[in-house]
N, C-alpha and C positions, 0 to 999 in steps of 0.2 A: 525593486525587483530583483530577486536573484535570479540566475540564470544557469543555474546548476544544482543538482540534487544535494550532494551529498555536503552536509551544513558541519562548521565543526565550531566549536565554542572554545573564543580563547580568552584566557582566563592572565589581563596584563597588571601586574603587581607592583605596586609600589609604597613603599614604608612613609614617602615624602607627597605633598601633595600632587596629584597629576598633573598640573598645568606647569609646575617647576620642574619638569624631566628630569631631578636629581635621582642619583641613583640608589637603589635599594641597597639597606644595609641591616642584615639582619642583628645585630649583635645592638643597633640600637633602639630594637622594637620592645623585648623585654617583656611584658605583659599586656601592653598597650594594642589596641586594636590595629588590625591592618587592613588598609585599604584596596580593594581586589575589585578591577573591573572585570565582566563580562560581555563579550563582544560576539558576534556572528560574522561568519565568513564562508568563502563557498571553497571547494574544491573542483578540478574537470571532472564533470559527468557524462555520460554517453547515451544515456533513454532520450526519447521524445514522443511526443503524444500528438496524434492525430489531429490535424487543425487546428493545434494549439501553442506545441511548442513544450521545449525542457522546461524552459520558465515557468510553465504553470504548475508542474510537477512538482517543480522546487522552489516556489513562492514562499518567503517567510513574509505573511500579513503583520502579525504581532509574535511578541513568547513570553512567558514567564519564568523566572528563575525560583529555583527553592533550593535552600539550604539544610540540609536533615543534621543533628548531631544525636550520636549515640541512638539513631534512629528516629529523634523525634524534630520537628519542625524547628529550626535555629532563628531564621528570617527568607523573607523571599523579595520580590520584585517583579515589576513588567513592564513591557515598553511596547508600545502602541506599532513601532517600526523594527527594523533590524538595527536601533539604534545600540551602543551596550548600556548595561545596569552595572553600578558600583554598589558593593555593598562594605560595611567595616567590620570586620570579622576577627575576633578574640582567639587566641593560639588552639589548638586544636584538631582535631581529624572531622572533616565533613564530609558527606555527599551531596553533591552539585547534580541538581537535575534541570535539564531544561525541556519544556511543554512548549511547542510550536504550533503555533494555528488550533488552542482552543476554542471551541464555542464561546460564549459569553457566559453561559453558566458555571463555567470552570474557573472558579474564585481560590487563587494560590492560599490566601489568607484562611481559610477554611480545612486546608489540609494538616493535620495535626501529626502524621506520622509518616513515613518512609513506606511502611506498609501499606495505611491508606492511601497515598499516591499511587502505590503501584496495582492496588485493586480497584480504582476509579474505572468505570465503565465507560469506553467511548462506542458511541453511536456511529454506524454507516451514513447517515444521514449528516452528521454533522461534519462532514469530508468533501471539500469542494476542488475545483480546477476553475482558478488557483485555491489556496488554501489545505492540502493535504494534511493532518495533523501527524507531528513527527517530535520525537522525544528520543531523549539520552542523559546516562548519568555518568557518575566518574567519582574517583573517591579522592582528597583532597585535603593534604596537610598543611596547615597553617602554623607557622611561617616558613617551613623548608621548601615548600614546593615552589611558594613564590617566589625563591632566591632563584629561580632556574628562567624566571621571567614568562614564557608561555607556558600555558596547559591548555589540553585540550578535550573537548567532549564532544563524541557524535552523534548525532541524532538521528535516526532511521523512521522512515513510514512507517504507521501501524498497517497498512493496506496492504494487498498485494498485488499486482499489477499481473494482467491476462489478456491473451487476445490473438488477431490472427494477423499479418502483417499482408498475404495475397490469397487470393480464391481465383482458382483456375476449374474450368469447366472441361473434363476431356471424357464424354461418355463415348462408352466401348461398346455399345448396342444403337446399331443406326438407327433403332427404331425410335430410341428414345432420344437420341440427339437431335431427331429431323421436330421434336417437340419444342416448343416454347420457354426457356428459363429463364425465369427472372428471380434474383435473388431479392428477398424481402427485408431481413435483418440478422443481426448477429447480436448474442448477448449471454450472461452468463446466469447459470440457473442455480439451486440450491444452495442459495449465498447465505453465512450468517451475518445478521445485523449489527452485531456488536462482538468488541474485544475488550482488551482492557490494556490501562497504560502500561501495567509493569511486564506480565507474559500474556502468551497465545492460549486459551482454553487448551484444556489437554481431551483427549478423546474422551474421557472418561467425566470430564466435566462439561462437554457440549450439552447445553437444554435441548430437549428435542419439542417442547413447546412449539407450536406452528408460528406464532407471531415472533420468534428469535430469525426466524429463517425469509430469505427474500428470493421469491419466484420459484417457487417449489413445483419441482417436475415440468415444471414450463415457463413460459414466461406472463407475467402478472405486471401490469402495468398498474406503478405507484410515483408520481411526481416525487416524492422524496428522494427516490434512490433511480429514477430512471436514468439520469444524467451521467450515474458511475456503472451502470450494471448494462445498459442496452443501447443500441442504436438501430431502432426500428423503421418501418418508412423508405428505404434503400430505393427499391423499383429498379431496379437495375438488371437490363435484360443482356444475358451473356448467352451468345450462340456456342457450341460445341466446340472448343478449340481456344478462346478465347480467357481471360483472365481480368477481375478486378482485384487491381493495385492498389486500392485506398485501403490504409491500415486502419482496424478497428480494435482500440484500445480500452481495458474497464479495469475498476478498483475496486478492491471487496476485501471483508476482513475474513480474516485465516481462518480455512477450516480442516479441525485435525482428522477427518475422516478420508482415510486412505482407500487405495481399489483393493487391497485384501479386506475391508468390512464393508462395498460399497453395497446399495442393493437398488434396483430398480422399479418394487413392486410398486402397483397404483390401490392396492387391496387398502392400504391403511400407508400415514406418511411414518416416516422414519428419518433420523438423519443419513444423509449420504454425501456420495463425492458432489464436488461443483462441476459444473458444465460448460465448456464454450459452445453454443448451439447455433450451428449455420442453419436459417430458415429460406424456405424458395418454392416457390412454383413451380410444377413442371406439367405442362399443358392443362393447366389450372388448378392442379391438387397441391395441395400443401404438402412438404416432405421436410423433414429433419436431418440433420448430420451433425450430434452430439461429439466431443472430442472432451472425454473423461479424464481431468484434471488429478495428477498424485493429491496427497495430503498438502494443504498450500502452507505456506508460514507468511509473515509479516514481512515486509522490506524485501520481498523475491520477485520475479519476474516469470512467468509461465507464456512465452509467446510459440504459438503455430509461425515458424518459415511462410511455409505455403500449406494450403488445404486442397487438393486435388479431386474433384466432385469425377466419380467413373459409372455412376448409377444409378436408380432409384433410391431415395433415401426411407427412411420410417416413416410412420405415420405420427409416431409418437416421439415427442422430445429425449425423453429417457431411452428410448431403444435406439441400438448401433444396428446396421445391416452391414454382414461382412462383405466385404469389397467394394461398395461404393461410394466410400472416401479413402484418400491415401493423405495422411498430414508426415510432413516434414515439421517434427513438433521439438524443438529447440526451448528448454528452460534455460534462456541466457538470464544469467544474474548482473553479471559486469557491475556497476557500484553498488546494486540493490542487495549484494551477498554473496556465498559462495556459487562456483557454477554447477548445474546441474542438469544434464542430457537426456533428451527421450527419443528414440526416434520409434513411429506406431504405423501401423499399419490396421486398419477395420476393416 
């Protein structure tokens, strides 16, 4: 089990038998096939999962290697663990692709082209902790690149990570502060159920069909994705002035809808921003505190460092109440991708 996320596929090449450990001599290869071994290793990572650990975000249960030449499948192999895969390749330029933790329905031998691989759909329900699906690719020249010994392919998660590290209650109205505040749940809403192995859906491509979206405009229990999108039934009483310091992290397929094209209308469904929703009861009435995310991308994190509740929330998980929630919202990417910062008050 890997303990860190960012995986590197290492291409360890030798023209001689691998067990002999002889030095590779490109002049002796000619047109003969070259043995190339692909293996997985890790690099230091910094993200963690509440209650699980970074090893679950980074776990490699199995992986497949696909080699394309001139856009067509030339060879492939699979490993039921992190063990290396060795192939014999003739001279030429290849695109080496790795698909990590794919579901059983993914059969690398049935993929005919690189375009077909890129267009393969990945369902959110096929992801798990451990077992987030990851992909990566790079160009490889045989035998030129094999002379350098080690080549790398970086693999990235198809999902994004979002959540809240700390929830604090600091009611400004003494009458509201006197009521019993019970934190009931935290979850993602308006989250796509699918993405593609190659690229995320663009805004003009995202389907509006309701079946494409999970937790439309509020929490909708669905056993196939509940574990990735929600943490309900928390039932934590928080007096004003106290904090809930248990992080809550979630995983969703990328959503290209940004705040500039967001909608909150309930009269009809249409694609809209993904939100982190904090649900609580105050004096027995349910209130919602939504945190609207920007357009989300694969392999990035969107983490609210602290959400401070200062007043009564909304009766609708799609609506925000000005002044009710103050968010120290830092989209801290670290090993997931480039850094992106937001500071927001609503």
